[in-house]
N, C-alpha and C positions, 0 to 999 in steps of 0.2 A: 480461543475465546475471540469473536467477530464483532470487529465493532466498525466497521464500514458506516454505518447511518449518524455515527458522531462525529468521525471526521469527514475532511475534504479530502479521498484518497489521493487524486491527480496532486492537488498542491501540496500534500504532505510527502507525498515520494519526491517532488522538485525538489524539496528543502533539504532530503537527507543528504543531498550531497555539499551542504551546507555546515553540516555536523562539524563542532569539534571538539578536541580535546577536554578528560574531567579527571580529575586524581580525587584518591579516595580520603577520606576524613574518618578519624575514631568517631564512636559516642554521638555526645550530642554538642559536637565540636561547632561554634556557631559558623553561616555559612557565608561564605563571600559572593555577594550578589553581583558579584561580575563573572563569576564563573559559574560550569556545572558540575558541583559533588554531591555525591551521598551521603551522609554520615553512615556509621556501621553499629552494630553491636555485635556481641559476641553468642556463639551456641559452643559451648565447651572450649576448646582453645581457637576456635576458626572466627575468624572477624567478616562479619557478614554485611553486605550491605542493605540497608533500610526494604529496600524495594529489587525483589528477585527475579528474574527471567524463568516466568511460567514455562514448558514444556507442550503443554497440548495444541500448540498450535504449528510449533517443529513436527511433533508426529501427528497434525494432521485431523488429530480427536476434538472438531471445534466446539463439540456444544449446541451446536447448528438449532436445535429443536428441528421442527417440521421442515425447514430449508433443507430438501438432501441436496441440493447443488451445490452449498457452500464446501462439503469436504473438497469436494474434487477440484474447485475454484482455490481451494489452503494449497491442496495438494502440488498442484500446478505453480502456483506462486511459490508456497516453499520449498525449493529445490534444494538439494544440498548443497552447492556453491550460494542459494540464498540464505539458509541456516549458519552458514559458515559466518557468513556476513552479517548476519544478524548476532551472534555471539563476539563477531569482533566490535562492532558499534556498542552492545549492550558493554562491553570493556572498557573503551573510550569514554562512556558516561557514570563508570562508575558503579554499576551494575556486576558484581564478583562472584554472584552464586547462581548456576541454574539448578531449579528445581524438574525431573521427568521419571515416568515410569520408564520400566523397561523394556524397550521395543530394539529387537536385534540391528537393525540399520540404522538407530540415531545410537546406539553403543558403540559400535564400528565407526562413526562418524565423532563422534566425542574423540574416542582415542585416536583417529588421526588428526582431529584437529590441536590438541592438547601434545602429542607427541611429537609429529611430522610440522605442524605448522606454528607450532610455538604456543598457543592457546592457553591462556592464565586461567579463565571463568572455573571458579569450584564446582562441583558434584553434589548434589542430593538427592538421594534416585531411591525406589521402593522397588523391590522384587515384585511379580505378578503371579506366581505359582501361590497356590493357595496352601498354607503349611497345614492345613488339617486334613488335608486329603493326599498331602505328598511332602512328608517335611524334608526328605531327604532331596527333592528337587529343591525346593524352599533353601534349604542349607547351600548347596551348588547354586544357587542363583544370588545368594550371598556374597559367597566366596569367590565368584565371579568380579563382583561389584569388587570384592576390595583389593583382589591383583590387579583388575584395571585400574586402579587409584582414588576411586569414590569418596569422596572427603565424610562425605555421612550418610545414613542409609535410615530407612523408617516404614514403619508397618501400614501399606498401602491402604486410604481410607474406606475402600471399598471393601476388601476384606475385614478389617475392624469392625466395620459396621455390623457386617455379617454375623462375625466372632460372638459380639455384644448380643444381638437379635438371637443368635442361636445357644445363650449361654454357654458358650465356649471361653471362658475369660483366660484358662490355664495356658491357651495360646497364644493371647498376646503378649503373656510375661514371657514365656517362652520365645519368641520371636524378637521380643525388647534384649533379652539375654543373648540371645547368638549375636547380636551385633556388637554389643558390648565384651563378647570374647575376643575381640579382633581392637578393643582401644578406640574404637570409633564412637562420635556419638550418632544416638541412638534413639529415633523420633516413634509419634504414634500418629496416624493421619486419620479422618474424621470426619465424615457430613454430620452424622448423628451425635447430639452433645450428649448422647447416655452413655457414647465411648470417655469422654472425659469423667465423667460423672463415675462411672465405674470404676476406671485408672485408680482416681483419688480416693474411693471406700478402698481399694483393694491394695491401695500403696504401691500400683506399678508407675513410680515415676520416673517417666523417659529422660531424656534430656531436651525434646521440645515437644511441644504438640504443632502439627499442622491442620488447623480446623476451618473450614468453612464459615463465611461471616458475610452478611451482607442484610441492609433492609430491605423492607416490603413497600416501600414509597416509589412505586415506578407502574405504566400504565399494564402491564404483564404481570404484574407481581401474585401469586396466588391468592383468591379468596377463602375465607376461610374453610367451606366446605371442604375445598381443596386439600389441606392441611393431614392430610393421612398418613402418608408415608414420610419418612424423614425427607427426602429428598426425590424429585422426581425431572425428568425432561422435560415434558411436555405441558407441565404450568409454568417452568421456568424459573424455578427457586432451587437454591441449594442450604442455604439455611433455613431452616424450618420455624426457629424462635428467634431472633436475633438478642430482643430483650432478656431472655433467660441465658443466652449465651453470654451478655455482657455482664451477668450477676455469678454465674457460675465460672467464667474466666480471672475476674477480679481477685481469687483465691489462688489461681493457680501459680505454683513456685518457679517454674518452668517458663523458658522463654517461647511465644506463640508466635509462631506463624497463618496468618487470614489468607485464605483464599478464596477462588470464586467472589470476590469483592465486586464485583462488577455485576453478578449475577449472570457472568457470558454474555458481557457485553450490554445487557440491557441498562444500568445504571453508570454515568460517565464518571471516569476517573476522578475529574473534579469534584464531583459529590462521592464517590466510593472511596478517593484514599483518605480524605481529612476524617470521614466518619470511624473508618478502621483504626486509624490512631490516635484518633479522640477516645474510642468507647475499650483501648485495652492493648491491640494487636502490637505486638514489639515489631513484625515485619509484614510487608506486605508484597503476596506473589501472584505477578500480574502475568495473563498470557500478551505480549506485544508482537506486532510485526516490524519491521524493522526502521519503519517509517513514522514509527509510535513512539520510538523509545527515547526520543530527545524532550519531550513533549511531554512525555509520563517522568520523566526526572525532574522535569521543573517543576509540575504539580506537586511530586513527592517532596519537593526543597521546602516550597510553598507552605504544604500542611506540615510540614517537622517545624515550619518557625512560628508558626499562629496555634498548635497543639496544645489542647488543655486534657487532660486526661488527670482520673480518678486512679486508676494503675498504675502502680509504679514500673518503671522501665525494667522488664528481666532480661539480660544479655546487651 
């Protein structure tokens, strides 16, 4: 997600060289104001930092609306070397988990980073094959992810949205159960809140949900007449009903990773992160360029110190 309009690119880039080390702390442990840390929660047996590194900028899938040049800009900036540097910088600041979808060149890079360069960042990855079209292909993607050492797998939100819309609910359960056969945390992604509603109704309880969440208090937020589909790139929103999302997620008994919290760059992190945590999200997934990581970690720390929420922490 692209946020050049809210940061001073040159200043931030120069500051990258000044980044210091950070260590992990667990749970809601009190933060040391003199150091950068990120508290962690748990998904299954995985210890997960409250801020996760999003993969869209690494795969150059920028959600740049009608600004078509941004994709090429991102692709030219986030070279393989820069992606490695970004993951290293995330680790140094306590971000211990990356979320990404299956893109062949990124999968290869992740393996090289972990097994040849000693990278430690964990992977939560979603297959992109359509299970109802070719379940054998979907199974092969899951097996490939397991074999390469993926730490958790989830059903892609794009797929889950469609399966609910087409009333193909058994496929959601089938995908969830497939991952559980490998004894890995199995999640379900969603842009459409109906995915969560249906899963709860049908007693399909994943190990975690990855659900979009952001408010509509920004200049390019959708008008009421645009709220027809669950999400759309042109109006620039990915959470159609934030108030309803808060209400539904209140009773969800598993960890919730909130993503698109900045509406793909339209909401500054100083607003987006506190909003997500205060309204029930257990983790925030954010696309970050390398020069944004230090600042975003600081913002998350400050938000967690002041957070006032009704939903109990899950995980």
